[in-house]
C-alpha angles and dihedrals in degrees: 000000000000145000120250117245088259091057096234109095130065119194120191149140109261138187095250109123090344115294099357113155109238130191114209119192114217109196112235112241108246114196113238119257115276121238112253114261091206115132128201108258123241106254100182091106087061094052096095091159089070090066134072126304105244141125107312096014128072097203134159097214094242092150090056091050089054088066090070127073108267091009091121091053097265112162094022129098117212111206111209115205107197144123101261148338141198101240092181094062111135093233097049102068093150095062099046095102100023111132114229116244107246140145115263114288091004125117138199118264135194103223096199120101097189109086095223093052090047090054092045090055091057093043093051095053093043094050092050091052087051092055090050107036109006107159112271123236099350092132096247136079123347140330116238121238089231097025093154094059125103118237136223123185125205116183113226091208125048139177096248102033104033106203103023106165098137091045090052091055093049091049088055091049090051091049100042142054138234110293094034119123130235117198118200107205094184145088137200138201104282132228095343092301122137140198099067097318094148126180138162119324089240089077079090106079094220090057090046092053095044090050090052088053092050093048091046089055092056100263124140108231118198115189134188110242090215138247101262104096089237121163102225089197091052126115094257091062097047110185094332091111098028100121091204087064107028125011128169092188094237122141104236116208125196131192117274137177121269094211091243123124109293093014105070152178102040118250093359122127116273113228096249097049123109111232 
């Protein structure tokens, strides 16, 4: 009897039926796959927007703001109103154990049925948290603009309420204090238009009123303008966004170019942005 050179075949004369030659296959032991030793790179050197605003760099001077007390967001809570987040992300240490703001017995819900859209909702919320409060100096990923801030998360869609944007804003107001920030990562069909003409979420009256309450209580509300290329001063909107007539107090932010290749010119409106 002997093993083959490969070590997986034994040939021998056995006792079956008296002298019958039998071949017995011995499985070769294969070591289990090893976990990847790959580590997420440190991307801080690529975050040019953190640096100064000068020729060749469209920065916001975040690094300079960090040299002042509170300039990294310390002492402030940023409340993010969004569909979903990955709280276990390696570069979001400060949100790992943060409890979502919800009504009693309610729970957050991702409203999208399509798997890709569900994943995109999580990715969007997670990416924005990274921009704001990505863990500083941990050797991986990014560094948040306001990495010293605390974070609150208020789901805009829940199991019991469905779309609950206004409720999410009010939960943030109830939880926070004057000087805290509420970020509205959402949009809505604007001014009665259809076919992807998205504008600010406050086109919905309940969101408008909740925003006014937040601002009236000393919160800074920052709202996405929307990705529908809608002119909020246009005829279709009437006086809905005329701040001399009707003003929620929110800071509305549109999409602008970074100045890098494929996203130019710097700080100019991108074609899809509502304005």
